[in-house]
C-alpha positions in Angstrom: -5.5 14.7 14.9 -6.1 12.2 12.1 -7.3 8.6 11.9 -5.0 6.5 9.7 -5.8 2.9 8.8 -2.8 0.6 8.6 -3.6 -2.6 6.8 -1.4 -5.6 7.3 -0.9 -9.0 5.6 0.1 -12.1 7.6 2.7 -14.5 6.5 1.3 -17.6 4.6 1.7 -19.8 7.7 0.9 -17.0 10.2 -0.9 -17.5 13.4 -4.1 -15.8 14.5 -4.0 -12.1 13.6 -5.3 -10.8 16.9 -2.1 -11.6 18.9 0.1 -10.0 16.2 -2.1 -6.9 16.0 -2.0 -6.5 19.7 1.8 -6.6 19.6 1.8 -4.0 16.9 -0.7 -1.8 18.8 1.5 -1.8 21.9 4.6 -0.8 19.9 2.8 2.0 18.0 1.3 3.4 21.2 4.9 4.1 22.5 5.1 7.1 20.2 3.8 10.2 22.1 2.1 11.6 18.9 -0.2 8.6 18.9 -3.3 9.2 21.0 -5.2 5.9 20.5 -5.0 2.7 18.5 -8.0 0.5 17.6 -7.4 -3.1 16.6 -9.5 -4.8 13.9 -7.8 -8.2 13.4 -10.7 -9.7 11.4 -11.4 -6.8 9.0 -12.7 -8.0 5.6 -9.6 -6.6 3.8 -7.2 -8.0 6.3 -6.0 -7.1 9.8 -6.1 -3.3 10.4 -4.9 -0.9 13.1 -6.8 2.4 13.3 -4.2 4.9 14.5 -5.3 8.3 15.9 -2.2 10.4 15.4 -1.3 14.1 15.9 0.1 15.6 12.6 0.0 18.8 10.7 -1.4 17.4 7.5 -2.9 14.3 6.0 0.4 13.4 4.3 2.3 13.9 7.5 -0.1 11.6 9.4 0.1 8.9 6.8 3.9 9.1 6.6 4.2 9.0 10.4 2.0 5.9 10.8 3.7 4.2 7.9 7.1 4.8 9.5 5.9 3.6 12.9 4.4 0.4 11.4 7.4 -0.4 9.3 9.6 0.1 12.4 7.4 -2.3 14.3 7.6 -4.9 11.6 11.4 -4.5 11.4 12.0 -4.6 15.1 9.5 -7.2 16.4 10.6 -10.8 15.8 7.1 -12.0 16.6 5.9 -10.2 13.5 8.4 -11.8 11.2 6.9 -12.3 7.8 4.1 -9.8 8.3 3.9 -6.9 5.9 2.3 -3.5 5.7 -0.1 -3.4 2.8 -1.2 0.2 3.0 -1.4 3.1 5.4 -4.0 5.8 4.6 -6.7 8.0 5.9 -10.1 6.6 5.1 -12.3 9.5 4.0 -15.5 7.5 3.7 -16.8 4.0 4.1 -19.5 3.0 1.6 -22.7 2.0 3.5 -21.5 3.4 6.8 -24.5 5.8 7.0 -27.4 4.1 5.2 -30.0 6.5 6.6 -28.2 9.4 4.9 -28.1 7.6 1.6 -31.8 7.0 1.7 -32.6 10.7 2.2 -31.1 11.7 -1.2 
């Protein structure tokens, strides 16, 4: 299982990202290979879905989530104008473990 972050960009006149991301979450969860989806509508880089997906490799996981998210954007009228910015596995988050960094 892999955690893939799918970052979205709202349309210029878009509404609150939380509602849109909840719609996307519901649609992505329909795929049986998706185990869980976390919603981060106010992430600093833009709205993000954290998708836990079953896949055989990193590339397969990223490709699978990319295809799912593009399908959601294409088939959900309420997400008209939204776009997928990137879909990737995050290997590390700077500052996520400050106590470990201090031990060095």
